[in-house]
C-alpha positions as CSV (number, residue, x, y, z in Angstrom):
1,M,13.3,14.2,-27.2
2,S,13.2,14.0,-30.9
3,I,13.3,16.7,-33.6
4,E,11.7,16.2,-37.0
5,H,11.8,18.5,-39.9
6,E,8.7,18.6,-42.0
7,S,7.8,20.8,-44.9
8,S,5.5,22.9,-42.7
9,G,8.1,23.4,-40.0
10,T,10.0,21.7,-37.2
11,V,8.2,19.3,-34.8
12,V,9.7,18.7,-31.4
13,T,8.5,15.6,-29.5
14,L,9.1,15.6,-25.8
15,P,8.9,12.5,-23.6
16,V,5.9,13.0,-21.3
17,A,5.0,10.5,-18.7
18,A,1.4,9.8,-17.7
19,P,0.5,11.5,-14.5
20,A,1.2,9.4,-11.5
21,A,-1.8,7.9,-9.8
22,Q,-2.9,10.2,-7.0
23,S,-2.7,8.7,-3.6
24,A,-5.6,8.3,-1.3
25,T,-4.1,10.9,1.1
26,L,-1.8,13.2,-0.9
27,S,0.9,12.5,1.7
28,P,3.8,10.0,1.3
29,L,4.1,9.7,5.1
30,I,0.5,8.5,5.4
31,D,0.8,6.3,2.3
32,R,3.8,4.7,3.9
33,L,1.6,3.4,6.7
34,V,0.1,1.1,4.0
35,S,3.2,0.3,1.9
36,A,5.7,-0.2,4.7
37,H,3.6,-0.9,7.9
38,G,0.8,-3.1,6.6
39,A,-2.1,-0.7,7.3
40,T,-5.3,-1.1,5.3
41,W,-7.1,1.6,3.3
42,L,-10.6,2.0,4.7
43,T,-13.7,3.3,3.0
44,A,-17.3,3.7,4.2
45,G,-18.0,0.4,2.4
46,N,-15.3,-1.7,4.1
47,V,-14.8,-0.2,7.5
48,A,-17.4,-2.2,9.3
49,D,-16.1,-5.5,8.1
50,W,-12.5,-4.5,8.8
51,A,-13.4,-3.4,12.3
52,A,-15.3,-6.6,13.0
53,A,-12.5,-8.8,11.8
54,G,-11.4,-9.2,15.5
55,G,-9.2,-7.8,18.1
56,D,-8.0,-4.3,18.8
57,R,-7.9,-2.0,15.8
58,V,-7.1,1.6,15.2
59,I,-8.6,3.8,12.5
60,F,-6.5,6.8,11.5
61,L,-8.5,9.8,10.5
62,A,-5.8,12.0,9.1
63,G,-7.8,14.8,7.4
64,D,-6.2,17.1,4.9
65,P,-2.4,17.2,5.8
66,V,-2.3,20.9,4.6
67,R,-5.2,21.9,7.0
68,F,-4.0,19.5,9.8
69,P,-0.2,19.3,9.5
70,E,0.0,17.4,12.8
71,A,-1.6,14.4,10.9
72,L,1.9,13.9,9.4
73,D,3.4,13.7,13.0
74,V,0.7,11.1,13.9
75,A,1.5,9.2,10.8
76,V,5.2,8.9,11.9
77,V,4.3,8.1,15.6
78,L,1.6,5.5,14.9
79,P,3.9,2.7,13.7
80,E,6.1,3.4,16.8
81,L,3.1,3.1,19.1
82,R,2.1,-0.2,17.4
83,R,5.7,-1.4,17.9
84,H,5.7,-0.3,21.6
85,F,2.5,-2.3,22.2
86,S,3.9,-5.4,20.5
87,Q,1.8,-5.1,17.4
88,R,-1.3,-5.6,19.5
89,F,-3.6,-3.6,17.2
90,A,-4.1,-3.5,13.4
91,V,-4.1,-0.1,11.7
92,G,-6.5,1.2,9.1
93,I,-6.4,4.5,7.4
94,A,-9.6,6.3,6.2
95,T,-9.3,7.4,2.6
96,R,-9.8,11.1,2.1
97,E,-13.1,10.7,0.3
98,H,-14.6,8.5,3.0
99,E,-13.1,9.9,6.2
100,D,-16.1,12.2,7.0
101,A,-18.5,9.2,6.8
102,I,-16.1,7.1,8.9
103,A,-15.7,9.9,11.5
104,R,-19.5,10.3,11.8
105,R,-19.9,6.6,12.3
106,Y,-17.6,6.7,15.3
107,G,-18.4,10.1,16.6
108,S,-15.0,11.7,15.9
109,I,-15.2,15.5,15.4
110,R,-11.5,16.5,15.4
111,W,-8.6,15.7,13.0
112,P,-6.3,14.0,13.2
113,A,-7.8,11.2,15.3
114,L,-7.1,7.6,16.2
115,V,-10.3,5.7,16.7
116,F,-10.0,2.5,18.7
117,V,-12.4,-0.4,18.0
118,R,-12.5,-3.9,19.3
119,D,-14.3,-6.7,17.6
120,G,-16.3,-4.2,15.6
121,Q,-17.3,-2.0,18.5
122,Y,-16.2,1.5,19.4
123,V,-13.7,1.8,22.3
124,A,-12.2,5.3,22.4
125,V,-10.9,8.1,20.3
126,L,-7.6,10.1,20.7
127,S,-7.6,13.4,18.9
128,G,-4.6,15.5,17.9
129,M,-0.9,15.0,18.3
130,L,0.2,14.1,21.8
131,D,3.6,13.9,23.5
132,W,5.0,10.4,23.4
133,E,4.5,9.7,27.2
134,V,0.9,10.9,26.9
135,Y,0.3,8.8,23.8
136,V,1.7,5.7,25.5
137,E,-0.5,6.3,28.6
138,R,-3.7,7.0,26.5
139,V,-3.2,4.0,24.2
140,A,-2.7,1.7,27.1
141,E,-5.9,3.0,28.6
142,A,-7.8,2.6,25.3
143,L,-6.5,-1.0,25.0
144,A,-7.7,-1.8,28.5
145,M,-11.2,-0.1,28.1
146,P,-14.3,-2.1,27.4
147,A,-16.1,-1.5,24.2
148,S,-18.9,1.1,24.5
149,R,-21.4,3.1,22.4
150,A,-19.8,5.5,20.0
151,P,-20.4,9.2,20.9
152,T,-22.9,9.7,18.2
153,V,-26.5,10.9,18.3
154,G,-27.8,7.5,17.2
155,I,-31.2,8.9,16.1
156,P,-31.6,9.7,12.4
157,V,-32.3,13.4,12.0
158,R,-34.8,14.3,9.3
159,Q,-35.7,17.6,7.8
160,A,-38.9,19.0,9.2
161,G,-41.8,18.3,6.9
162,A,-39.9,15.6,5.0
163,A,-41.9,12.6,3.8
164,S,-41.3,9.5,5.9
165,D,-42.7,6.0,5.6
166,T,-42.5,5.6,9.4
167,S,-44.4,7.4,12.0
168,C,-44.8,7.3,15.7
169,H,-48.6,8.1,15.4
């Protein structure tokens, strides 16, 4: 802080830092998955390539931690699950601005959710916070499941009367 006296009065200058960059999640616990546990931020633009990179992968759809506080519990448990399964799966976290699109892509309708993919294909989704024993059991099941079709409609829905360049007639 500095104080200067000018002819028109006293000017006080306060040190003001630039605002910190806002995180992709607004939660230090979720951000920590990237900074301390090697998770990858996922967007609608990079999720397909990330999922297709090979092997088992888990996409964390946290949602708004204020609306879905159990997302913070999942953020704490997820690295422990990964450690329990000998780092068998990579972790990606959907950014807040892209998580709705990513959730639609994999048919997830509840937050928080862990979406399991293998070699770019949907495997399973675990929604909500679970007890440790249940998590271990369900993750083991997901890692043993074959890939399948994501639970999405799969048919583009168009507004009635909308112009379309394709037709079945």
